[in-house]
Every structure is written in structure tokens, then in C-alpha cells.
C-alpha positions in Angstrom: -2.8 44.5 -19.5 -6.6 44.8 -19.8 -8.5 46.2 -16.8 -12.2 45.4 -16.3 -14.5 46.9 -13.7 -17.0 44.2 -12.6 -20.0 45.4 -10.6 -22.8 43.5 -9.0 -25.8 44.3 -6.7 -25.9 41.8 -3.8 -29.1 41.9 -1.8 -30.2 40.3 1.5 -33.2 38.0 0.8 -35.3 35.6 2.8 -34.1 32.0 3.1 -36.9 30.9 0.8 -35.4 32.9 -2.1 -33.2 31.3 -4.8 -30.8 34.1 -4.3 -30.2 33.1 -0.7 -28.6 29.9 -2.0 -27.1 31.4 -5.2 -25.3 34.5 -3.9 -22.7 32.8 -1.7 -21.9 30.6 -4.7 -21.6 33.6 -6.9 -19.2 35.3 -4.5 -17.0 32.3 -4.4 -17.0 32.0 -8.2 -16.0 35.7 -8.5 -13.2 35.2 -6.1 -11.9 32.2 -8.0 -12.3 33.8 -11.4 -10.4 36.9 -10.4 -7.5 34.7 -9.1 -7.5 32.9 -12.4 -7.6 36.1 -14.4 -4.5 37.5 -12.6 -2.5 34.5 -13.7 -3.6 35.3 -17.3 -2.5 39.0 -17.0 -6.1 40.3 -16.7 -6.8 42.8 -13.9 -10.4 42.8 -12.6 -11.7 45.2 -10.0 -14.8 43.8 -8.4 -17.4 46.2 -6.9 -20.7 45.9 -5.1 -23.3 48.6 -5.0 -26.2 48.1 -2.6 -28.9 49.8 -0.6 -27.8 50.6 3.0 -29.8 47.6 4.4 -27.9 45.2 2.2 -24.3 46.3 2.7 -23.7 43.8 5.6 -24.1 40.9 3.1 -21.2 42.1 0.8 -18.1 39.9 1.2 -14.9 41.7 2.2 -13.1 41.1 -1.1 -15.6 43.2 -3.0 -15.1 47.0 -3.0 -18.2 48.6 -1.6 -19.4 51.7 -3.5 -21.7 54.4 -2.2 -25.2 53.3 -1.6 -27.9 53.4 -4.2 -30.6 56.1 -3.6 -33.3 55.2 -6.1 -35.2 52.1 -7.0 -37.8 51.1 -9.6 -40.5 52.1 -7.0 -39.4 55.7 -7.6 -40.2 55.6 -11.3 -43.2 53.4 -11.6 -46.0 51.2 -10.1 -45.7 47.5 -10.3 -48.0 44.5 -9.4 -45.4 43.2 -7.0 -43.7 46.2 -5.5 -40.0 45.3 -4.8 -37.1 47.6 -4.2 -35.1 46.7 -7.2 -32.2 48.9 -8.5 -32.3 50.8 -11.7 -29.6 49.3 -13.9 -28.6 52.8 -15.0 -27.8 53.7 -11.4 -25.7 50.6 -10.9 -23.8 51.3 -14.1 -23.3 55.0 -13.2 -21.7 53.8 -10.0 -19.2 51.6 -11.9 -18.4 54.4 -14.3 -17.9 56.9 -11.5 -15.8 54.8 -9.3 -14.0 52.3 -11.6 -10.9 53.0 -13.6 -11.1 50.1 -16.2 -11.5 50.6 -19.9 -14.4 48.1 -19.7 -17.4 47.8 -17.4 -18.9 44.4 -16.7 -22.3 44.0 -15.0 -23.7 40.6 -13.9 -26.9 39.9 -12.0 -26.3 38.6 -8.5 -27.2 35.1 -9.5 -24.5 34.7 -12.1 -21.9 32.1 -11.2 -18.7 32.6 -13.1 -16.6 29.9 -14.7 -12.9 30.2 -13.6 -12.0 31.3 -17.2 -14.8 33.9 -17.5 -12.7 37.0 -17.4 -10.2 35.4 -19.8 -13.0 34.8 -22.2 -14.2 38.4 -21.8 -10.7 39.7 -22.4 -10.2 37.5 -25.4 -13.3 39.0 -27.2 -12.4 42.5 -26.2 -8.9 42.2 -27.5 -10.4 41.1 -30.8 -11.9 44.5 -31.1 -15.5 44.1 -29.8 -16.9 47.1 -28.0 -19.5 45.1 -26.0 -20.7 41.6 -25.2 -23.7 39.8 -23.6 -23.7 36.4 -22.0 -26.4 33.9 -21.3 -26.5 32.1 -18.0 -26.8 28.4 -17.3 -29.2 27.1 -14.6 -27.5 25.0 -11.9 -29.1 22.6 -9.5 -30.3 24.1 -6.2 -28.5 21.4 -4.3 -25.1 23.2 -4.7 -23.4 25.4 -2.2 -20.1 27.4 -2.4 -18.2 24.2 -1.3 -19.4 22.5 -4.5 -17.5 24.6 -7.0 -15.8 21.8 -8.8 -19.1 19.9 -9.3 -20.8 23.1 -10.4 -18.2 23.8 -13.0 -18.7 20.3 -14.5 -22.5 20.1 -14.2 -23.7 22.5 -16.9 -27.4 22.1 -17.2 -29.9 24.1 -19.3 -29.4 27.6 -20.6 -31.7 30.5 -19.6 -33.1 33.0 -22.0 -32.2 36.6 -21.3 -29.1 38.6 -20.8 -27.7 38.6 -17.3 -24.2 39.8 -18.1 -23.1 42.7 -20.2 -19.7 44.1 -20.9 -19.0 47.4 -22.7 -16.3 50.0 -23.3 -16.6 52.7 -20.6 -16.7 55.4 -23.3 -19.9 53.9 -24.8 -21.9 54.5 -21.6 -23.3 57.9 -22.5 
């Protein structure tokens, strides 16, 4: 059996933010994808790492890890100062607390297809050490109750890497 540690960084945002709509859909997609993976013999541990002010937003099925203590504001100055996590710190949390052979990080706006973990496991079993995935933009009209429609309404792709998977031993 393959074991994957999946970590995300949920955040409380204003109602005007795209994440306000997206994150509940993301959570539901993660729950569904994990159930599907178990049937396929793939074990996924799902983790959330947040700042203290965001922990109340984390759904119960995600394992809460110790709080982040640094942000990008601790290492630089930016035109729009936002308390964003350092990816390194998020990944260190997964490495320190997870037990899987592989670590998976997705941004908190990444909606998983039901077979996502199966696809990841398929490629890892073929011998790949790491993977990156592109996301697809969905219509903002959707909510977590619309999962069947979301799965069938694949719209335009987005440039950039919003999901990465790698062997734990490669982190250093």
C-alpha cells in the first residue's frame, strides 16, 4: 500500500475573496478523493497547517498540525503586505508530522477530482520521484453541493504549479 501525506494551508478570508467560495469546495473534494483512494488501496493522511487565527476554519477530518510561526513578512517587504506562509515551513510541517513515503502539497484553492490520489499513486508506482500538476479554473457559481457538476465542467487551465508531490527523502 502506498501512503501519501497531503498538506494544505487553509486561511480565513473575507467574503469578497475567491478563496471564501473555493475552500469549502476544496475540503469536500479532499474528503471525497480520500474515500475513493481507500477503495483503490491508497492511504492518504490529510493535514492542515495554519496560523492560530485560521485554525477555526479547518474541517474536522483534516489533522491539524502545530501552528506556523513565520510568514513572508518576516523575510521581505512587499507592495501588498499579506501574511502568507513560507512554503518551506508548510513542507517542514508535513515532513515532521507525516509518516508517508510521499508528501503532497496543494494550494488551498485546488479542487481534487475523485481519482486524484489514484493518479498520483499510479505515477509514483511507475518510479517517478516527484510530480507537479496544473489546476483548472472552475466557475465561481459552484458550491460544495455542486461536486458532480464541477467534476464534469472542466473549463480553462491555469499556468503555474499549484500541486507538488515528492519523495520524503528528497526534501533536504
